C-alpha positions as CSV (number, residue, x, y, z in Angstrom):
1,Q,-123.4,-191.7,7.6
2,V,-121.6,-194.9,8.4
3,Q,-123.3,-198.1,9.5
4,L,-121.4,-200.8,11.5
5,V,-122.7,-204.3,12.0
6,E,-120.9,-206.6,14.4
7,S,-121.1,-210.4,14.5
8,G,-119.2,-213.3,16.0
9,G,-119.9,-213.0,19.7
10,G,-121.0,-215.9,21.8
11,L,-120.2,-218.2,24.8
12,V,-116.8,-219.7,24.9
13,Q,-114.9,-221.5,27.6
14,P,-111.7,-220.0,29.1
15,G,-108.8,-220.6,26.9
16,G,-111.0,-220.7,23.8
17,S,-111.1,-218.4,20.8
18,L,-113.6,-216.2,18.9
19,R,-113.4,-214.0,15.9
20,L,-115.5,-210.9,15.8
21,S,-116.4,-209.2,12.5
22,C,-117.5,-205.6,11.8
23,A,-118.9,-204.8,8.4
24,A,-118.9,-201.1,7.5
25,S,-121.2,-199.5,4.9
26,G,-122.1,-196.0,3.9
27,N,-119.8,-193.1,3.5
28,I,-116.5,-194.7,4.7
29,L,-114.2,-192.7,2.4
30,N,-113.0,-190.5,5.2
31,I,-111.9,-193.4,7.4
32,N,-109.1,-192.6,9.8
33,Y,-109.2,-195.8,11.9
34,M,-111.6,-198.5,13.0
35,G,-111.5,-200.6,16.1
36,W,-113.1,-202.3,19.0
37,Y,-114.2,-201.2,22.4
38,R,-115.7,-203.3,25.2
39,Q,-117.9,-202.7,28.2
40,A,-118.3,-205.1,31.0
41,P,-121.2,-204.8,33.5
42,G,-120.6,-202.0,35.9
43,K,-117.5,-200.8,34.1
44,Q,-116.7,-198.0,31.6
45,R,-116.3,-198.7,28.0
46,G,-112.6,-199.0,27.0
47,E,-110.7,-199.4,23.8
48,V,-109.5,-203.0,23.0
49,A,-107.7,-202.4,19.7
50,H,-107.8,-200.2,16.6
51,I,-106.3,-200.3,13.1
52,S,-105.5,-197.2,11.1
53,R,-106.2,-196.6,7.4
54,L,-102.4,-197.2,6.9
55,G,-102.6,-200.4,8.7
56,S,-100.9,-199.5,12.0
57,T,-102.4,-201.2,15.0
58,N,-102.7,-200.5,18.7
59,Y,-103.9,-202.8,21.6
60,A,-104.9,-202.4,25.2
61,D,-102.3,-203.9,27.5
62,S,-104.7,-206.4,28.8
63,V,-105.1,-208.1,25.3
64,K,-101.6,-207.7,23.8
65,G,-100.4,-211.1,22.6
66,R,-103.9,-212.6,22.7
67,F,-106.0,-210.5,20.4
68,A,-105.3,-209.5,16.8
69,I,-107.1,-206.9,14.7
70,S,-107.1,-207.0,10.9
71,R,-109.1,-205.7,8.0
72,D,-110.3,-206.7,4.6
73,F,-110.6,-203.7,2.3
74,A,-112.6,-205.6,-0.4
75,K,-115.3,-206.5,2.2
76,N,-115.0,-203.2,4.2
77,T,-114.7,-205.4,7.2
78,V,-112.6,-205.3,10.4
79,Y,-111.9,-208.4,12.4
80,L,-110.9,-209.1,16.0
81,Q,-109.3,-212.5,16.5
82,M,-109.5,-213.3,20.2
83,N,-107.4,-216.2,21.6
84,S,-106.7,-217.5,25.1
85,L,-109.9,-215.9,26.3
86,K,-110.3,-215.2,30.0
87,P,-113.4,-214.7,32.1
88,E,-112.4,-211.0,32.4
89,D,-112.8,-210.6,28.7
90,T,-116.5,-211.0,29.1
91,A,-118.2,-207.9,27.8
92,M,-120.2,-206.3,25.1
93,Y,-117.9,-205.6,22.2
94,Y,-118.6,-202.5,20.1
95,C,-117.2,-201.7,16.7
96,H,-116.0,-198.1,16.4
97,Y,-115.3,-195.9,13.3
98,F,-113.4,-192.6,13.5
99,G,-113.2,-190.4,10.4
100,T,-110.6,-187.9,9.3
101,D,-113.4,-185.3,9.6
102,G,-113.9,-186.2,13.3
103,A,-117.0,-188.1,12.8
104,E,-117.5,-191.2,15.0
105,Y,-119.9,-194.1,14.6
106,W,-120.7,-197.1,16.8
107,G,-122.1,-200.5,16.2
108,K,-124.8,-201.9,18.4
109,G,-122.5,-204.4,19.9
110,T,-122.0,-208.2,20.2
111,L,-121.8,-210.0,23.5
112,V,-118.8,-212.2,24.4
113,T,-119.1,-214.4,27.4
114,V,-116.2,-216.4,28.7
115,S,-117.3,-219.0,31.2
116,T,-117.3,-222.7,32.0
């Protein structure tokens, strides 16, 4: 089992920044990659970014150049730095773990609201 706990969401004005954190615990030895998904009201959940165990990263086109994913091995934590936020970035953001054994785990989510 893997437990994922997100933090860092909140209300921010357009153009502002937020940093999300996802702390992983439990059996994370089989990690393949970790990342972030988001789901806005009335829309499907979609991937925002992920980082592999080797450090390669991938981003959704809508966030390229604005968001950056990183990790801290010592803290078993993955971060999502979000800059130049737009109202359309408003969503619940979920941390996601995918293991080499095919196991998947999700966090409970953290809400990001971009509004004046």
